[in-house]
N, C-alpha and C positions, 0 to 999 in steps of 0.2 A: 333442271336443277333440283337436287333433293338434299336434304339436310343429313348429316351423318348419323347412323344408327348406333344406339349404345348395345354393343354385343361383345361377348368374349372375344379376345383377340385370337384364340386357338380353339379348335374343336376339343371338347373334353374326351378323356380316354374312354368313357362309357359309350359314347356315340361311335367312336372309332372302332371299338370292340364289336358292338352290335353290328355295325357295317361289315366288318370282317367276317362275322359269323354268317351272315346272310349271303355274302359272296362265296364262302366255302360250301354253303348248302346249294347254291345255284350250280357250283362246279360238280358237286356230287350228283345232282339231278341229271345234269347232261351226261356225265359218266355212266350212271345207271341206265339211261335210256339207250346209249350206245352199246353197253354190254348186254342189254336184253335183246337188241337186234342181232347182235353177233352170236348169241347162244341159241336163238330160235332155229337156225338152220340145222344144227346138230341134233337139237331136241326132236324135231320133226322127223328126221332120218331114224332115230332110235325109236320113236313111237311108232312108225310105220313097220319096222321090223318086229316089234313085239306084238302089234295089234292082232295079226291074224291068229294068234293062239287063243284069242277070246272067242272065236267063232262069230266075230262082228263081220258084216258085209262091207264091201268096198264103199258103198255110199255112206254108211255110218262112220267109217274111218275117215273119209274125206271131210264129212261134217266136222268131226272134232278137229281135223288139222286147220280148217277154215277158221273156226272159233279161236284156235291158238294163235294163229297169224293176226287176226283182227285185234284180239286182246293185246298182243305185243305191240302192234302199230298205234293202238290208242294209248297204252302206257307211255309209249316214247313221245308222242305228241304232247301229252299232259306234262310230262317231265321237262320238256323243252320250254313250254309256255310258263310253267312254274319258274325255271330258271330265269327267263326274261323278266318275269314279274319281281323276282328278287333282286335282279341287278337295278330295275327301275326304282325299287324302294331304297336300295343302297345309295344310289345317286341323290335321291331326295333327302335321306338322312344326313348325308355329308353337306348338302346345301343348307341344312337347317330349316327345312320346310315342316311346320307342324303337322300338316295333312299326311305327309309321309310316315310320321311317328304313329299316328292313329291308324293308318292303313296297315302298318307293320304289326300293330297289336291285333287287328282283325284277322290277318293272314296267319299270324302265329296261333290264334285260337283255333282256326280251321285246320291248320297243319297238326296241332297237337291231337285234334279228333280224329283226323285221318290216320295219324301215325298209330294211335292207340287201337283203332279198328283193324288195321293191316296186321299188327302184332297179335291181336286176339285171333284173327283168322288163321294165322300160321300155326299158332299154338293149338287151336281147335282141330285143324287138319291132322296134326300129329297125334293128338290125344284121342280123337274120336273120328276115324275115317268115314267117309261117306257111304252110307247104307241106303239102298233102295229096295223096291220090292222085287219079286221073283221075275216078273215080266220085264223089269229094267235092269236085270243083272248084267247084261252086256254093256249097257251104258255106264254103269258103275265100274265096271272093270276097265273100260276105256279111259275114264276119268282118272282112275287110280294109276294107269300107265303113263299119263301125262306128267304126273309128279315124279315118277321114277325115271322118266326120259331125260329130265334135267340133270345137269352135272351134280355131283355129291356136294359141291361147296355152294350151290346156287341158293338153297333153302337157308342155310345159315347167313348167307350174304343178305338175303331179304330181311331176315330178322334183325341183323346189326344195322341195316339202313333205317328200318322203323324205329329202332331205338335212338339212333342218332338224329333222326328228324325231330322226335319228341323233345330230346335234350336241346337240340340247336334253337327250335322255336322258343322254348322256355327260357334259355339263357338270353336270347335277344329281347324278349319281352321284359325281362327283369331288368336288364341294363338300360333300357329306355325309360324305365319308371323310376330311376335313381334321381335325386335332386340335381346333380350336375347336369344330367341331360334335360331336365326340365327347365333349368335356367337357359340353357342353350337354345332351346325352342321357344322360349317366351321373350324373345328379343323384341325391341320397340320397332314398329313399322316406320318408314320414313314419312316425314310430314310434307305433303305437296305445298309449294309455295303459292301465295295469291295470285290470281290471274292479272296480266297487265305488268307493265314496268313499274319498278319500285322507285319512289323518289329517293334522292340522295340524303345521306344522314344529315340531320339537323335542319332539313328544309320542311316547311309547313306550307301546303297550298293555301292561297287566299280564301277568305270566307266566301262561301257560295260555289267554290270550285272544288272538285275532288278528282282524285286520280282514277284512271280507268279501273273498273272492277271494285272500287271502294264506295262505302256509303257516305252520307253527308257528314261534314265536319261540324261539331258543336263546340262553343266556347266563346270567349271574348274576341272581337275582331282584331285583325292584326294591325300593326303600326301603319301599314301602307294605306289602309283604308280609313278616310276622314269620316267623323260623324256628319250627319246632315245639319245644315245651318237654318235657323229660323229668323224671322223678322224681314225687313225690306232688303232687296238686293243691293249689293255694294256700289257706291257711287250714285245712288238715286236719292232725290229730295223728298222727305215724307210730306204728304199733303197737309195743308193747315188745317188745325182743329177748331178754329173759332169761326164766327159768322162772316159772311161775305162782306167786302168793303162797301161802305155807304149804305148799309142796310141797319135799321134799328133793331136791336134785339128784342124779342117778345118778352114782356114782363108779366109776372104773375102775382096775383094779390092786389092790395090797394096801392094807388100811386104815392110816391113820396112827396111831401110838401116842398121839398127843395128841387124837385125835378123841373126842368124848363118845360114850357108848354110845347105840345106837339107842333112840329114844323118850325120852330125857332132854333137858331143856331145854338149850340150848347155853350152855356156860360157857366162859370163856377158860381156856386152859391155864396151869398153874402157872408162875410166873416161875422161870426158871432162871438160874444164875450166868452171867455173861457169859463167853464162851469166853476162855481164856488165863489165868484166875485160879483158884489152888488154895487151899482153906481151910487154916488153921493145923493142926499135927499134934494139939493137944489136942482140937479140935473133932471130928477125925475118930476119936479114941478114944472 
């Protein structure tokens, strides 16, 4: 069980556009790898036909051909791997994963660097051909024949691919940096519910009892729990608080003149005249 997340109901156009650019670049990488493999066969044949005019030996020619085939295979493998990486980034972007956005920025930076380097190499080869020493003139001639053995449209195609690569990565990185894309990738993560079954609404467990996975409950006791009672138990007669029957209480201080002597039954003291009245004189005589 998970709570609904607060996220845009639809993917913003910036994210969809960035994903489309990455997919287009992935398709271009696969197409370039396939085209490179298809062109290699004719390029090798033309190179072998023109190489004997340089005075190079068969071993030197075979070495250049092996390097040409190996570089072509390596470029094709790298192109396919890059296409798979771009497809994975596209799926991550469409799913709204922030990690895919950060990875796309990293790959875009690397792609920009590689595209600029490739474009610089192409321009440098045309502007300043490779020049070696006199003892390596044969090698320089063989390397020059490799460029001439490719079809006439191959070098311009490589330049266009390098420019498209730089522009594609730049556009994708900028689209993912826009505010609409940022709001899409900053969605609230779902909150995990507490462990254990939840009590029904409006129900409070009794004092001292807690639901599984919950802490102790603090507050006033519920109405179902009665407070402890103090005093003698219900239905019992409290013990007498006076001296035992038949025993004379212990007196403290001087004995009263009206008290009966010890051992005699108790008699009330004789009546005395009320205070304030004096008997007549004849009675006193």
